[in-house]
C-alpha angles and dihedrals in degrees: 000000000000112000106216091202093058109085094004108128127186122224102219103163136035132198131170146173107186139151109299087354121091089172142028092255091055091047093053092047090051091051092049091050094046091238118186110216101183118119140152119282111286112244090227089065099047139317106263091190089070090063104028124115123154089217107091089205096056107120116255092354135119128223095194123064101165129101148146101270131192101225098171135021137162115266115161107133092163093052089043089052091234119154097245113127114212092247091053090047091053090057095050121104118232089253090065095043093049091045091052092046093048092044091051091051091047093049092045089048089053089050100249129189092018092051116064117266126151108229090197088062098042122106132195119212119171131179117224136154127197095001116244137300101268097078089058090053096048090046090054089053093049092050092057091112088062090058091046091049091052090047090053090053091058112110092211092050091049091057092062121095113272094245091052092048090052092049093050092047091049092048091049093051092046091050093050093049092047093051099045132057120270116255113230142134091296095052103082097042088045092056108036113109095219090057090065087081094033092055091056092047092048097046095048094035097239117167102192118101117293126196145139125242122211116198096143110242090357094055096112091049090050088053091052091049091052090047092052092048092051093050091046092052093045096243088137138354102224132027136188104213141161137088144290132191130177100157102129101132124145089249091057090050092049094049094049090047090054091062091045093242101128130081120224093195109047148287118286112158116203092006124128089237096056107135105167141322128286116224120238136179141208146093134271119182135177138199107225132193136167109274093239091052093047093051091045090053094046094240124172104251117204094185142331121248101217101181147332126218126198136191143164126233093230115194112000143145093294143336092266098037116101116242116208091208093063093044092050091051090052093051094047092046091049092059092042089054089051092049090224140113122236111247141166091284092070136098124205117218101192132203083241100170096172095241121140095238102027098057092050095046092048097046094047092046089053091047089055092046093053096039095096091060096064097227113180119253111275094003097121119067115218138185146148128238087213087078087070107034107012129240112322091196106205091018096044096103092050091053089051093049090047091054092046094047092050090047091053092046094049094034089230134114117214120217124269099225136213098038106133099151118018113237105270091212089066110078097229090154090070101022127102089231133091124177113243108239100174137033106273140187110245101234121186115243096178140029094257120094121267110268137185130204114208123193132199123177127184143199111272091045100281115150136183135179124189128198117211127186136194113254117255108179113247097000095112100028100055106109104248091193094059100034117115115267099238123180107299094247116000093185090057092051092247121146137189137177108290115224124209106274121246093196114018144295124187112196126179124183139187148150093271143002092269093058091046091051093051090052091045091058089057089053090051092052092048093047093049087055088056097258120124125182117274108265102253135125118271112254125248093257091058092049091049095051116117092242125029132178121192125191121191115209144166099209141353094275092054091046092050092052098045095041090050089052090051091049090052091049092050091048089061088070091233114102089198087072085077093062097086088054093062090086087060094051102267112134131182122201132185133191132018117320112270134226122270121222126194125203124191117191090198124216126308113243114259117249 
């Protein structure tokens, strides 16, 4: 039997540095407003005109010069009282600075250091692919002798007077060194990808494991999967995890253009006009704890990460071509890891890169994965954060999880923008999905909690799918093995032998709802006084009463709260108001107890 506590991880802190969003609050506001954060390359980064050519076949040129750029971000290590000397800070790549800034916000959001957290049991796991831009720049500086050597080999240059050749060579070297960062003892530690995690651990004095995962565009999701496994196995008690990407160099643009992956016009996931992805950058980090620990400590829980599934594409059309088989495996395994079934209360945050092939492969793979669950056509809203901020590459999965967690917490789904005509190659007419065009309240259409599935797929055929769930206090942490065996479904008049409870079961019965409510108020008063019913099985007369109300509880305080909620629901005059409370262990039954039948199919003969 699936244990819902095992593998269920609480998101208790959020931190972000994203395009047009130097904080989580700004990011959520931008999503709500449907803000489009794609612009041309800022001149202070690099001059796109030096590399631009509209011809995709032009050697060493780019045809796209747009992206989701981080233009401002908090960086005040002195004011934050962080041990980062100015000289060290100057040598740090943006990936490290953004990771530190986002980690600081996430930890502060959690309440650290005022809230308890053992630094000796805290890990740091960050997804990143390709490092940042700074190592390209210092490498260019170091290779200056190669340029001078090539200049010296030039026949035209050799014909110049020696003094003039020396002056030109000196000017070239001076220009290169003035344009590119100095190389010193802080350069290598400031550029290495693995030190992104190490920098956070060092600055905040965490002694759990720290490392970086690289799974291309699924790197952040791989980091989250590793974080969940470590918490589940007890390797540490808290983890700062997520993703960061600041690789937006001209060389990266040129290389992506050479495989035809980039769009020169804009990002529009799932739209008929999608013509390639738009690169973005930024960081999204989370503070994670086991759900039982988070509830014990009274943490604010944004969402619960119920499970992550992973898969490889295996043999396909090519190493960079998406394979629907691998993506479908990842989605199915994500829900299997969560131990839940997709239903109409869910939202799907897709990988949604805005490529002609990728969007279609992803959507159709998800349609196949969810087909066995019989979801009605158009019942599941879907979208992609890449419509707002572009594709964050190694940090893409973290941005998707951040959007999903905030949506669950605020019970609101932001719009997925730039969809004018749904892609005709995606069978939306028969699919359970519909793209969210406008900001919408996330209303519950079933008794189950709101859930979100988030996908991230990477070059090389590496796929992940995470399942998140809104937090309902106690729902996942009640010990299923020691909870009272109440009638299988009181509302359906079923009944079963009732075992002696190991935790607690308060059951009141009467001839009608009014009588049950009157008795329930007595239970509330007793529980508020610290007295819960003696843990013993309800008698046959109670089970046979026309109306029965059962409340599971762990102690008197929990009983008082849940019974008071049940009383309020009954006072509304609509017994259906009790339905949302079933997930918290409040059950209503009507009519005489029914008969129970057991059917054993036996064993198939061996062959």
